[in-house]
N, C-alpha and C positions, 0 to 999 in steps of 0.2 A: 935133345933127346937122350943123350948119354947121361946128362945130369939128372934128368927125371927118372930114368931107370935105376941109377945109383941110389937116389933118394927112396924109391919104392923098395929096393932091396934092403937098405938100411932100416927103414921102418918095420919091414917084415921080420928081419933078424932080431931086432929089439923086442918086438911083440911076441915072438916064439920063445926065445931063450932068456928074455929078461925076467919073467916071473919066477922061475925056479932059482935063478942065480940071486936075485934080490931077496927072495924069501930066505934063502940060506944065510945071506949076509946080515939081515936085519931081524931075524926071528928072536934073537936074545935081547934085543932092545938096549944094547950097551950104549949107543949114542942115538937116541930116538930122533932128534932133530936132523941129524945127518941121514938117518934112514928115510925120513919123510922126504928130504931133499932128493935123495937118490931115486926114490919111486917117482917123484914129480918130474925129475929131469928125464927119466926113461919114458914116461907117458907123454910128456910134452914133445920130446924128441921124435917119438914114433908118429904121433898124430900130426905134428908139424911137418915131418918129412913127407907124409902122404898128401897133405893138403898142398904143400909147395910143389910136389911132383905133379899133382893134378892141375895146379895153376900153370906150371910151365908147359904142360902138354896142351892146355887150352890156348895159351898164347901162341904156341908154335903152330897149331893148326889154324888159328885165326890169322897168323902172319902169312900163311900160304893160301889164303882164300882165293886169290887169283890163279894160283897154280897148285891146286890140291894134289895133283899127282906127285909133286915134289915131296909133300909131307908124307904121303904113304910110302914113297920110295925110300925116304930117309929112315922111316921106322923099320922097314924090311932090311935095309942095309945094316942098321945097327944090330939087328938080330941075325945077321949073316944069312939071310934068306933071299934067294934071287927072285926078282919080280920085274915085270915089264908092264908098266902102267902108262896109258895115254890119257891126257887130260880130257875131261868131259863131265857131263852131268853126274855120272855114277861116282867118279872120284870126288867131285865136289860134295855130293850128298854124303859120302862116307866121312869126309873130314868134318863137315858140319855135324853129323850125327855123333861122332866120337867126342867132339868138343862139347856138344850139348849134354851128352850123357855124363861126362865128367863134371861139368859145372853144376848141373842139376842135382847130381848125387851128393856133392859136397854141400850144396845149399839145403837140400832136404834133411840131411843128417844134422846140420848145424841148427836148423829151425826146430827139429824134433828135440834135440838136446836142450835148447833154450826153453821150449814149451814145458818139458819135464821139470827143469830147474825152477821156472816160474810157478808151476803147480806145487812143488815142494815148498817154495817160499811162502805161497799163500796159505798153505796148511800150517806152517810154522807160526805165521803171524796170527792166524785165527786161534791156534792153540794158546799162544801167549795171551791174547785178549781174553780168552775164556778163563784161564787160571787166575788172571788178575781180577776177574769179576767174582769168581766163586771162592777164591782164597782170601786170606787176610795178610796184610803186611805187618810183620812183627818188628817193633822198634828195636834197634840195636843189632838185628840179624842181617838186614839188607837183603831179604828174600821174601817171597810169597809163600805162606804156609798153607798147605792143603791138609784137611783132615782125612787120613787114610791109615789103615792098619799095616800097610806095606812101607817099610823104611826105604825111602828113595830120595835122591837129590839129583837134580839135573838143571841145565840151563836152556833157555829158549831165546835164540837170537831174534831181534826185531827192534821195533821202536815203541817203547824202550826195551832194552834187553832185560830179561827176567830170569832170576834164579828161583827154582821151585824146590822146597823142602817139605816133606810130609811130616805130620805130627808124630808118627811112629819114629821117624829118624831123629826128631828133636828129643824124644824120650830116651832113645838108645845111645845118643852121642853125648860125650862130655863137652864142656865149653871149648877146650883146646881142639878136640876132634872136629867139632862143628866149624871152628875157624879154619881148620885145614880143608874141610870139604868145601867151604865157601871160596877159599883161595883157589882150589882146584877148578871150580866152575868159573871163577873170574878169569883164570888163565885161558880157559876155552874161549871166553867172550873177547878178551883182549887180542888173542891170536886169530880171531875170525875163523876158528876151526869149523864151526857149523856151516859157514858159507863155502869153505873148501870141500868139505865132505858132501855138501849138496850138489856142487858142480860135478864132483867125481861120480856120485850116484846117478845123476842125470845122464852123464856121458856113458856110464856102464849100462844103463837101461837102454840107451839108444843103440849101443853096440854090444849086446849080451854075449856074443860069441868070442869076444876079444878078452882073453884071460889077463892080459896086462892091465885092463881096466877093472874087471870083476874081482880079481885077486888083489890088485893094487888098492882099490877103494877100501877093502876090508883091512888090509895090512896098514894102510895109512891111518885109518880110524884107530886101530890098536896102538900105533906109535904116537898118535896125538894124545891118547889117554896117558901114555907114559910121560910125554912132554909136560902135560898139566900136573901130573904127580910130582915130577922133578921140581917144577916151579913152586908148588905148595910145600914140598919138603925143605926147600932152601930157607923158608921162613918158620915153619912149624915143626920140622923134624920128620924123619922117615916113619917113626912109630905112629904118629897121628895120621899121616896120609894112608898108611896101611889099613887103618880102621875106616877111612872114608872110601 
């Protein structure tokens, strides 16, 4: 019980104080990869602590199924609250109810996040299929070109991965700038940035009140753009990436 309470306290502390501290440390993007890692460690640590705490509580209540009054008495003793409980159907019902609520809550949230992630994935795959149908593959560019007056370039993760460049972007960019833009998008695809951001968006949608997720997903997306810029700049120079 003590371990579960400590884990819940740790997760809550990270969730409350983590976003402002991490935003202050990573907002300049001096080391974007380390910034992404810091946010991910905080998010995984908080969520993992809560899930582990719920699991420990479920196991503890299940362990006392023959003597449910002992489980309730243990909880109250940890909280320094005097209680005198005698075994019986009421105590047994209470332990079963608490264990069921914790287990079902974790399961429902996990299933909901998985459902959102799968829906985002299906939309991405459908979009990639559509752009490959309506666009044209330009030899030597390694991307699908769409006729559009808006200069844009982006990548669509899927099978196969697709980089989309509009005709307006081709007209506006020099050869070196286009190469830097393509290197930027290839860095996103190699780093599986789309999959990571999709998981974060799905989890943030499931828990919209948790700023560690809502703010973290936005900040990680910004830092991943910087990571892709850095990778392209190592090959094509900083001036070319600034134009992409």
